[in-house]
N, C-alpha and C positions, 0 to 999 in steps of 0.2 A: 897384396895391393891394399893401400889405405882406402877407406870409404870415399874420400874426395877424389882420388885418382880413378877409382872404379866408376864413379858417377860421370866423370869426364869421359872415360872410355865408352860408357854406355851411350853418350850423346852421339858418338860416331856410328853411323849406320842405323840410327834409330829413326823409324818412319814417322813416329809421332812427335811429341814435343816434350823435351826435358826442361823443366822449369826449376831454376835454382834461386836461392834467396836474393841474389843480386840482380835478378831479372826484373824487368818492368812489370810483368804480369803476375809476379809472385803473390802479392797481397790478395788479389782477387782469386787466384787459383787455389790458395790454401784455405779459403773460407768454405765452410760446409753449411748445410741447410739449417742445422740447429745452431743458432748464433750464440748460444750459451757456451759453445765449445770454441776455444781460441788456442790453437796449437800451431807450432812452427816446424814443419818437416824439413829435413835436410834437402829434399828434392821431391818434385811431383812429376811422375812419368805418365804423361797423357798418351795412352796406347791407342794406336789405330789398327794394328795388326796382331795376329797371334804371336808372331816373332817378337814384336815389341814386348808383349806380356812375358814371354819366356825370358827375354834378355833382362828385363827389370827384376823378375823374380830371382834370377841367377845372381844378380848383384846383391840383393838383400840377403840371400842365403849365404853367399860366400863372404860377405863383409860383416854379417851379424847385425846389420841395420834392421830395426823394427819395421815390419811390413804391414802397411794398412792397405786394404783393398776397397776401392770406391766404385760402386756402380751408379745407382741413382743418388746416393749420398744422403738419404734421409735417416740414417742411423741415429736413433734418439740419444744413445750414450756417447756418440761421437767416435765410434770405432772406424769410421771411414777416413780418419786422419791420425796423425801421430806427432809427438814432440820429438824432433831430432831424427826421425826415421824416414823411410821411403814410402810415399803414397803411390800405389799402382792404380792410376785413374783410368777406368775403362769407359768413361763417359762418351768418348768419340765412337765407340764400337756399337753403332746403332742399326746394324743390318736387320731387316725383317723380310723373310721369304715365306709367303703364305702358300700352302698346298691345299687348294680348295677341295680337291677330290678326297684327299685323306683327312681333311679337316684338322690340319696341324699348321704350326708356324715355327720356323727356325729363327730364333731371336738372339740378338747380340746382348752382351751384359750391360750396355749403356742405355738400353731402351727403357722407357717409362710406360706405365700402363696406358695412359692416354694415347701415346703413339701407337702402341700395338692395337688398341681398340679401333683407332681410326683406320689402320691398315686392314684389319680383319673385316671391318664393316663394308669395305668395298666388295667383299665376296659373300655378304649376307651372313657373316660369322662373327663370333665374339669370343674373347678369352674370358676366363673367370674374373680377372681383373681385381683391382683393389677398390676401396671406397673413394680414394683420391687419385685423380688422373696423374698427378706429378710424381707419385711414388714409383721407385724403380722396380722393374720386374724381378731382377736378380735377388735382391735382398728379401723381398716379401715371399717369393716362391721358396727360397731355401729355408726360411724360418717357419713356414706353414702357409700363411696367406689367407686370411678370412676376408671375403669380399661380398659384393652384392649377390653373387650367384652361389655362395657356399652351400646353401641348403639344397639347391637343385642340381648342381654340378660338382660339388665338393670344394675343398680348399685348393689353393694354387698348387701346392706340392702334390696333390692328388692328380693333377693334370699335367705333371711332368712326365713326358714319354721317354725322353732320353736327354743326355747332356754330354758335351765335350768338356773335359775337366783337365785343367793344368794342375798337376800334382806337385807336391813339395820337391820331388826329384827332378822337376823340370820337364817331365814327359807329359804329353797330352793323350788322354785315354777316353774311351767311350763308356758311359755308364747307362745301363738300361735293364729291363727285365731279363735280357739275354746275355748281357756283358757286364762283368764286374758288379754282380748283383749286390754285394755288400756295400759298395760305394753308392750304388743307386738307392739302396735302403736309407743310407745315412744322409744323402742329399735332400731327401724329402722330409724336411723339418730340422735337420742338423745344423742349419746356419752355415757360416763360412768356415767351419772347422776342418773340412776334409780337402779343400782345394778351391781353385778359382774356376768357375764355370765360364767358358768362353763362348758357348752356344747352348741355348735351351731349345729343345723341341717340345712345344706345348700343345696340348689338345685344345681345339677350338670347337665351338658349339653353334648350331644354327639358331640365331636369334634375330628376329625381324623387329617389328615394333612391339613395345611392351608398355604396360601401364605402370607409371611410377611418378614419384614426386614427394612433396612435403605436406603434412597436415600439422597445423600449429595451434597450440593451446596456451592459455594463461597458466602461470605456474600454480595458482591456487587449485587448479583442476588436475594437477599432475598425479596426485596419489590415486585418484579414482581411475584415471586413464592407464596408469602403470599396472594397477590391479587387474583391470580388464585385459591389458596386454599379456599379463602373466597367464591368464586363463586361456586367451585366444591362442597363445603360442603352443599350448599343449596339444592342440589338434589342428594347427595350421598345415595346409598342404606344403610340400617341399617347394612348390613354385612360388610361394609367398615369402617375402623377406621383409620384416618390419623391425626397424631399429628405432630406439628412442634416444633423444639427446636433450640435455639442458644446455642451452646456448644463449648468448646475448642476442636479443631481437635486432635484426639488421634494420638500417634506416631505409626500408623499402616501402612502396605504396601499399602492400598487402599487410603491413604491420601497423597497428594503431600507434600514433606518434608517442603516446605516453609509455609505450613498451620499447621504444628505440633504446638499445643499449641495456635493457633490463632482461633478467633471465626469463626465458620462455621454454616450454616443452615442445620439441619438434619430433614428429614421427616421420622418419624417412623410409619409404616403402617402394617395393616393386613387385610385380607379378610377371613371371616368365611363362608365356603361353598365350592362347587366344584372348583377345581383349575382352570379349564378353565374359569369359571365365574369370578374368581378373576383376572386372567390375563387380561380379557376384562375390568373389572370395574376399576382396578388400572392403566391401561395403560395410561390414560390421565395425571395422576399425575406423573408417572414415566417418561413420555415422554416430560413433559413441561420443557422448558429452556435447560440449558446445565449442567446437573449434572456431577460432576467429579467421582462419584461412585454410582452404583446401586447394592445393596446387597440383593435385594428382591428375595426370592426363596421359593420353597415348604419347609416347616419346620413343627415343632410341637410347640404347645403352651408352652411346657416345656422349649424348647430352646428359644423361643421368650421372655419369661418372664425374661430371664437373660441378655437381651440386655443392660439394664441400671444398671447392677450390680455395675459399678464404682461409680454411684451416690448414691448407697445404703450403701457404707462402712462408718463406724463410723468416724465422723469428727465434728469440730465445725460448726454449721449450723443455719442459720436464714431464715425462710420461710415467705413470704408474698404472698397473693393470692387474686384473685377476680373470681367470676362467672359473665359472661356477655353475651351479645347478639351477633349479627353478628360482624365479624371482620371489623373494620372501618379503614379509612386511618389514623386517628389520633393514633389509637392503634398500627397499623403496624409500623408507624414512631417511636413511643416511644419504642417499643420492639426492633427495629433494632438499634436505637441510643444507648440505654443502653446495649443491647446485644453485640454491637460492642465494648463496653468498659467494658467487664467482669472484675469484681474486682479480680478474681483469676481464674486459669485454672479449679478449681473445681466448680465454680459458673455456673449458667445457667438460661435461661428463656424458659419455656415450655408452649405451647398452646395446650391444650387437648380438643378434640371434645366431646360434649355432644349430646343431642337430641336422636332421635330414640326411642328405647324401654324405656330409662330412662325418656324421656319426656312424654310418654303416661300414666304414673302414675299420678293420680290427686295430686295437690299440698297439699291437706289436707289428703291424704290417708296414709301418713307416716310422721314422724317428719321431715324428709328431705324436705325442702320447695321449693327450687328454680328449679322446673322442667322445667321452661321456658328457662333456660340457654342454649345457643348454644355452649359456650366454657368456659373452666376453664383456667385462666392464673396463672401459678405458677412461682414465682420468688425465686430462691433458691441461697442464698449466702453461700458458703462453703469455708473454708480456712484451712491452716495448723495449727496444735495446737501450734506451736512455733512462729506464726506470731506476730510481735511486735505491730501491729496496727489493731486489729480486727474490730475496729469501722468503718473503711473505707468500709468494706464489708457489714456491717449492713446498713450503710448510702446509699450505692449503691442500695440495694434492696428496702429500704424505699423510695428513690427518684422515682424509677420506679413505685412502688405501688401508691404513691401519684399522680403521673402524669396520671395514668390510672384509677383513682378513678371514674371519671365522666362516664366511660364506664360501670362500674360495676352495677349489680343488687343485689349482695349478695356475699356470700362466703360459701364454704363447711367447716363445723366445723373442719374436719380433717386438714385443711390447715391454720387454724387460728394461728397467733402468740399469745403471751399473751397480748390480746387487751382488756381485761376487759369486763364489762357488755355491752358496745356499740358493740363490735365485736360479742358477743354471740347473741345479738338481731339482728344484721345484718345477721347472719347465719340462724336464725329461722323465721324471719319475723313474719307474722301473725299466725304462729304455736306456737309462744313462750308461749302464755298464756295457751294453752291447755297442753303443756309440763310441765309448772309450776304447773298446777292442778294435773297432774299425779305424779309429783315429791312430792307434798304434801301428796298424798296417800301412796307412797312407801318409801319415805325417808324424813319424815317431819322435822327431825333435821339436814338435809343436811350433813349426815355423808360422803356421796360421793360428796365432794366439790372440791377436787383437780382434776379439769378437766375444760373444757369450761363450766363454771357452770351456771345452771339454778336454782336459789333459789326456794324453795317451795312457792307456792302461799300463801298469807296470809289468815287468817280465814275469813276476811270480803271481800275478793276479789272473788266474785262468778260470774264474768262475763262469760256468756256462750261462748264456742268456736264455730266456724263456722262448 
């Protein structure tokens, strides 16, 4: 059957919506979060049920159409769409079932962190979440998932209890510590290489009110503040999470007018635990230097997760990133130099803490490898869609990335640009070969290749993993 005929046959009995290029909704449906990506798939299958997903996967496999899987759709390199292939869009699958007694949630692949956080909050619970509420649960969990609670509760992938996975064969299997353990190992950090997760069972945590918010400094004080943060981070309790970012000052009343649109240093922090403990533990950070604004206060995770909403809106975007060790003088100098010359008011440089609970997981316990990392450096170039010279923003991010490469020990797969095989190997390190062996078991033909791809191990490559 030709691809055209197969797509028309798919539409019959499809509970979701099959959108073709001639359909009125095609132009909006093909667009993805990163507006730098402009591809035209042959069809978009918006799935509402598991059967929809199975049917769409079968068409892609049987016709040879390139398969793109879209959950939240924030994929920086644009892997959630395809040129001339089939997009399997799981966005409508937004079911959330919270089990308050077991402190878990069964979550559909179209759910975003803000939606899950809101549902869990009704039970006094919280997921580990991401830093931005609009990011999809599926992609960030499968790639690792550093969030506000990484130091106290671990990465998102560390909180994956089980998953229902649609495999390349068209079967749905369960992966957990007790079932299909190899698949379960690979899902925790292996990205979309092994299958399509149709349901995540995620661990939730009792979180009531917490202390959190922003402290803002002028850029000329950034070096001293970051040096202090480097020292503070060496002994900070797991409950404290303090990230630093150089961003354009927003036109808000708490920002002096002369700093509107100018680079400033923001410390985004939270403390998970009794408020009195948080006041004590965060006091040194809040009191250091001469901040022009201290917006830290008792709040909820649901509110905190929306702090970076402006950074989450759809825009042309180019991400570069490293995982590294302690903050060094060289890194601090590079971040300040390039952060002081933001390519646009929408660009930014973020230094996210790691360590704590995320570091206490063995490097070979999950596909996510770089447990020894102390910080994640994110360099995000964003600009207006009508900018006549987008390359200057890309070059700005690439220059800082190259200048800080000597500091790096690896990268989280979620933050990779389209860096090819070298970037993927940098993400997985000595876990790569084991992941390739698991890929050979579950996806020997590399059907799931539109991702940060780990090709299946070859038949004669039987080197044992550690």
